[in-house]
C-alpha positions, -999 to 999 in steps of 0.1 A, spaced: -87 451 -127 -97 444 -165 -133 424 -149 -142 455 -133 -137 475 -170 -158 450 -185 -185 449 -162 -189 480 -160 -192 482 -197 -217 458 -202 -238 465 -170 -234 499 -191 -246 494 -221 -271 471 -207 -285 505 -190 -285 522 -231 -306 496 -241 -328 493 -214 -341 531 -220 -339 526 -260 -365 502 -250 -381 519 -225 -385 551 -254 -401 531 -273 -434 520 -247 -418 491 -239 -417 486 -196 -420 461 -194 -386 450 -213 -366 478 -207 -370 463 -168 -363 432 -173 -332 445 -192 -322 472 -169 -321 439 -142 -295 420 -167 -279 445 -167 -271 454 -133 -259 417 -125 -225 426 -136 -215 457 -120 -230 438 -92 -205 411 -86 -179 439 -91 -190 449 -65 -198 420 -40 -159 410 -49 -168 374 -66 -161 384 -97 -125 391 -88 -131 357 -63 -136 335 -96 -109 351 -111 -87 340 -88 -100 299 -90 -103 306 -130 -62 316 -132 -42 299 -103 -23 265 -111 -26 257 -70 -67 256 -74 -61 232 -105 -40 212 -90 -62 213 -58 -90 201 -75 -70 172 -96 -57 161 -60 -94 166 -49 -111 141 -85 -84 116 -71 -95 115 -40 -131 106 -55 -120 82 -80 -100 64 -50 -135 67 -26 -154 52 -54 -131 21 -65 -124 13 -30 -165 7 -24 -165 -11 -56 -144 -37 -40 -160 -40 -8 -192 -41 -29 -174 -67 -48 -156 -89 -17 -194 -89 0 -172 -63 28 -160 -90 51 -126 -88 50 -106 -120 61 -109 -151 47 -119 -167 78 -146 -140 78 -162 -144 46 -167 -181 49 -181 -177 80 -206 -147 67 -216 -174 38 -218 -201 62 -248 -178 85 -265 -170 48 -268 -200 38 -286 -216 68 -312 -188 69 -320 -192 39 -346 -224 38 -338 -249 18 -360 -255 -18 -359 -218 -20 -328 -219 -45 -347 -246 -64 -366 -231 -103 -402 -237 -98 -406 -248 -126 -388 -278 -131 -388 -293 -94 -409 -327 -99 -397 -327 -134 -374 -350 -149 -344 -331 -169 -349 -345 -204 -393 -341 -213 -410 -340 -242 -416 -312 -260 -453 -303 -257 -474 -321 -288 -487 -291 -305 -530 -284 -294 -552 -297 -321 -587 -270 -339 -618 -289 -317 -601 -298 -284 -600 -279 -253 -569 -288 -230 -573 -301 -199 -578 -274 -170 -553 -291 -153 -525 -281 -179 -539 -251 -185 -532 -239 -146 -497 -255 -136 -481 -225 -146 -504 -212 -113 -496 -238 -94 -461 -242 -94 -456 -201 -87 -482 -204 -61 -462 -242 -47 -430 -217 -54 -443 -193 -28 -457 -217 -2 -498 -210 -11 
C-alpha cells in the first residue's frame, strides 16, 4: 500500500513537471517526461510492484536464491572436475581411452619440428660478417622445417 502511494506521488510529480515543460513550449520534452512519469503508476496497476516487494522482502525467497546459487556452484565444480579428468569414469576406461588416443596420432607428430634430426647440443650460431651473404639453404631452413612438419 505504501509503495502504491509513493508510485502515485512520483507519477503526479512527473506529470506536473511535464505540464510546466509544455507551458514553456517544449512539447517534445514534455511528452517524454509524461511518458516516463506514467511508468510507476502503470507498474502499480499491473501488480508488478507488489510482486517485486514480495520478492525482495520475503526471507524464503532469498533462501531459494541461495539454494539456486549453491546448485550452480556445484554444477560448475562437477564440470571442472570432469574436464580435468577427461570425462571418463573408471581407471580402466581412462587407460583404454589413453591407449586409443596414442594410436590415433601419427608417430612423428609429437616431435618438435626444429629438433628433428639435430643433436641436443649445438654450437651457437656465428654472427654474420658484413658483405658476406649466407647460403640460401640457411635462409629457408625454418620454412623447410615447418613444411616437413606438416608433410608438405
